[in-house]
Steps between C-alpha positions, in 0.01 A plus 500: 500500500682736262552861603291644217201290608536594865544868419186485287322355802635787710336748265177300507506515881422871481201446272337185639123457489322582825350186650543315830667159476466178694785269595721401206723204416846522653791546257866419569611855580441862412618618157811714525613781270814710534573805283813687618447776242170592667622420853217247512470169682152348489339183634145436377217249507218497245163367622305603191257753648763615749875527520749559778836669461783582735696771319825679575525798266787746542531406867127528578317184608132440416265207555219526243164325475316549171140436405369724776223757446589843366482753780500876539637456853877527549491241781280193541449324831564128468513203737792268433580142601835359386745282689521634854280801419144416607205716390698823542357834393736678260492804271597419140573757232305522174652564158314787323291367212620142543345193668804460726561518875843535660569355846596739779793282617615310189809340654308375805224348285751336265683341792173351626443345156846346450373168638197506269143446611191718487484876455161633606425866425162655580442850363268691730213704351521879483142583397168424665357177362830393348606145576854396596704312241709201597800361313631157600813381322705187569870564442799270447799516733777722372853432614652697215285755315363698794838495672663634184262797485529575872878492477499725192335773711715437806210354700565237765391140447397476866378765743397457864255792464289316240277322751464790741140622490429829323325789673158572361509880508730784403756687708366776725788720604521639852817682397639480149853604413524597135793339320790722400550545126843348422775713348570236234140535376540876465824455307315273257206743483251234616170685535293222656592178678320243713587222743264217596557390858394207717520515880389290794226680694650574845323503835716798597393705198859530371603288203803283572478243219467653152615412154494648152273321254546726199711807433483716187752612401746274677848571625459872573414484869121524484454159663757571772335830590149352492613227737648755740182708493278198568709398800481853641122521458230354722164347421166537675327178604123494556429533874487157659548323164829311468379262229751629245803495730764266358345507153655639182372834372601663171518865401666725244725799564520752216768757421477823306815697416510818712462829318795734512 
């Protein structure tokens, strides 16, 4: 497919009509578009009422599902089945004013879909009497397009953490060490910064296995300092409940430039 056609599809992805879709015919591979001027690498599938896109834009990776209901909520709870992920509860981000949801772990989801197969997304209701919406899409295997987008954003093509179960709740800190604002950020006059972390819930309460999922801005030490703070902090586990031990939990550390 020519670039102009694919890029037109990419624009249409953000304005798709809201409607759940059933399984679709399998194509040969995802459509791929690369635009160096916009720092854009995009793989997309058009199902008519819905579209999927794995997008690397200026170093930021997104996995987008269109044709979802408009929402005033910033986060929607969904249940996802794809590859080795089986009926897992996740929190997907909405796009203000658009019928689009963005996956919470785009690289992980993309890796589960490289072999093709079914993607099953169930959007949970938020209001009394509202019914859940289910999207079931059959995808082709992608040995090229998805890998190209993942590589463009520096994401791994395999990850041993992908099939580790995710913790259902949020982090409750027993003792939280606040991350130190890095000197390089102050020199660049960076007012606000954030780092998205993933850690394995420890039985001891002290994180030992942590990684950086997203850092903005990059290369100024925010991620390094967030990682150090997480490893020096401790979490509180519910008394007698070790169900989340060994599972992956995610959280965000935020930075604000200190006042002189």
